[in-house]
N, C-alpha and C positions, 0 to 999 in steps of 0.2 A: 468323342469322349471328352468331358470337361477336364481342364488342366488341374492337377493337384499341387502345382507349384504355388507356394504362398506369395502374395504380392509383396513388393518392396515396402518396408515400413521405415519411415524416416526415424532417425534417432531423436529422442526427446532432448530438449535443451537442459543444460545444467543450471542449477539455481545459484551458483557462486559467481557468475559473470554478469554483473549488473552495475548500473550507476543511477544516481538520483540527480535530477536537473531542476533548477528554478532560476527565474530571471535570466534565462539563456546561458546559465553557467552550470557546467557539469561538476557535481560534488561526488567524486568517485570514492571517497574514503569510508563508506559505510560498510560495516561487517554484516549487518543483518537488516532485513526489511520484512515485516510481517503485517498481516491484517488486510491484505488486498482482497476485499470481498464485497459482494452485493447480494441483497436479499429483498424479498417483498413479503409483506404480511398477507395472510389469507383471512379476510373478514367473513365470518360466518353470518348467514342471513336465512331467514325462513319466513314465509307468509302462511297464513292459516289455511290456504287452499293448496299448498305445496304437498308433495309426498312426505312421508314421515322421516325425511332426512333434511339436513341443512345444506344449503348451497354455499359454495365458497367463492367469494368475490375477490377480484384482484385488488389488493390494498396499496399502501404507500411503499415507495422504494426506501430501503435502508442501506447505508454504507458504513462498514466498520471503520474504526480508527486505524490509522497506519502507525506502526511503531518502527522507528529508525534507531539503530545502535551503531556507535563508532568509538574508536579510541580517542580519548581526550588529548588534545594538542594545544598549541598556543592560539588556535583559531576559536574565538568565542562567538561566532555568528549565531549558532543555535540558541545559546544563552541570551544573547542580545535580542533576538527575535521574540523569545518568550518574555523578556523584560519589557519590551515595547508594548506587548498586549497587557501585561500586568499594570502598566501605567495608563491604560485606556486608549492606546493608539491601535486603531483597526488596521492590521497588517496581514491581509489575506493574500495568499500567493497561489499561482498556478504551478503545479509540480508534476513532473513526469518521472515515472519509474521505467527504466529501459533495460530490457533483457538482451544480452548479447550471446552470439554463438561462440564456439571455442576459438574462432579466428578474430573475434572482436567486432563482427558485423552485427548491427542492430537488427533484432528479429521481432521483438514485441515492445510497444510503447503504450503504457497505461498513463493517461492524463487525468489528474485529480483537480477538481474545481474548488476554488475558494478555501484553500487549506489554511489552517492556523493551529499553533501549538497549544494543546490543552494541558500537557504535562511535560516538564523537563526534569530529568533525574540525573544526578551526578553519580560518580563512581562509588562502589563499595570499597572502602580502604581497609587494608589488613597488612600489618608490618611483617607478617610471616608468610605472605603469599607472593608469588611471582606473576600473578595475573596482570594483564593490561588493564589500566583504568578506563572504564567504558562509560560514556554518557548516552542517555536515552531520550529521544524526543517522540512524544505521541501526538499525532496530528489528526484533527477532525477535518472532514471535508464534505462537500455537498454533491459529489458525483464522480463517476468514472466513465471515461470514453477511451476507445482504442483507436489510435491513428494507424497502427501497423501491426499486422499479425501474419508473419510469413515463416 
């Protein structure tokens, strides 16, 4: 008789334990990282002798922009990176987004190729609010690879 006991299911990782790394330096102070995705277009094609349906060919890879948010401090590195690009300096970086388990062990590392900031946004300021001042950096990139997924 087959066993009715459910197989062990590992707990999913929490989305709050991560860091961002570039130039070999861990930048751990980000509160949010969104936009980690990859897609491909489906190109429709049909020839006159085909059935009365279109074929879908595999198209180009697309990668969404990554958005990073953190509290504003005296560290102006994100602003300076954006300023360098605005002055015409090509400053593309290899960036890793690293997910940790609850004990701080690296579990997944997404590597982003040729990143550069397309948008920097400063804080929304309001004298009647007690919200933390947040800066936002939106990064374009040319691809995602995974070094580790455990």
